[in-house]
C-alpha positions in Angstrom: 107.3 97.8 54.0 104.8 99.6 56.4 104.5 103.4 55.4 106.6 105.9 57.9 105.4 108.8 59.3 106.8 111.4 61.6 105.3 111.9 65.0 105.8 114.8 67.7 105.4 114.2 71.2 106.0 116.0 74.6 107.8 114.1 76.8 109.5 114.7 80.4 113.3 115.3 79.7 114.4 112.9 82.4 112.2 110.1 80.9 113.6 111.0 77.2 117.4 111.1 78.5 116.4 107.5 80.1 114.8 106.0 77.0 117.9 107.4 74.7 120.5 105.6 77.0 118.5 102.1 77.1 117.9 102.6 73.1 122.0 103.1 73.0 122.5 100.3 75.6 120.5 97.8 73.3 121.8 99.0 70.0 118.6 100.3 68.9 117.2 103.8 67.8 114.7 105.4 69.9 112.4 105.5 67.0 112.6 101.7 66.4 112.2 100.9 70.2 108.9 103.2 70.4 107.5 101.5 67.2 108.4 97.8 68.7 106.3 98.8 71.6 103.7 100.2 70.1 103.3 97.2 67.6 103.1 95.2 70.9 100.1 96.9 71.8 96.8 95.0 70.8 94.1 97.3 71.8 91.6 94.0 71.3 93.3 91.7 73.3 91.7 91.1 76.8 93.2 90.8 78.9 96.4 92.4 77.8 98.9 89.1 77.0 102.5 91.1 77.4 105.6 88.5 76.7 106.2 88.5 80.2 102.6 87.6 81.1 102.3 85.0 78.7 105.5 83.4 80.2 104.0 83.6 83.8 100.4 82.3 82.8 99.8 78.9 84.3 102.8 78.7 86.9 100.8 78.8 90.0 97.7 76.4 90.7 94.4 78.0 90.5 93.8 78.2 94.2 96.7 80.2 94.8 96.2 83.4 96.3 98.0 86.8 97.3 98.1 85.2 100.8 99.6 82.0 99.8 102.2 84.0 97.5 103.2 86.3 100.7 103.5 83.3 103.2 105.8 81.7 100.6 108.0 84.6 100.4 108.1 85.4 104.4 109.4 81.8 105.3 
């Protein structure tokens, strides 16, 4: 098990309250939520591969552009 340490951060009260509600709604602690988020950060990965980016990669043809997407949603 990795060694744990205490961290003090300053955060906007509104953001903290929202994060606490999110953690409670997902049956986890704020510490675990933050730890898991930080563990997902891979500073050496280029470009960043978040889970959502990994799922979306490759679903559009290579020639698709922002204009193609805009036209698809305007119809």
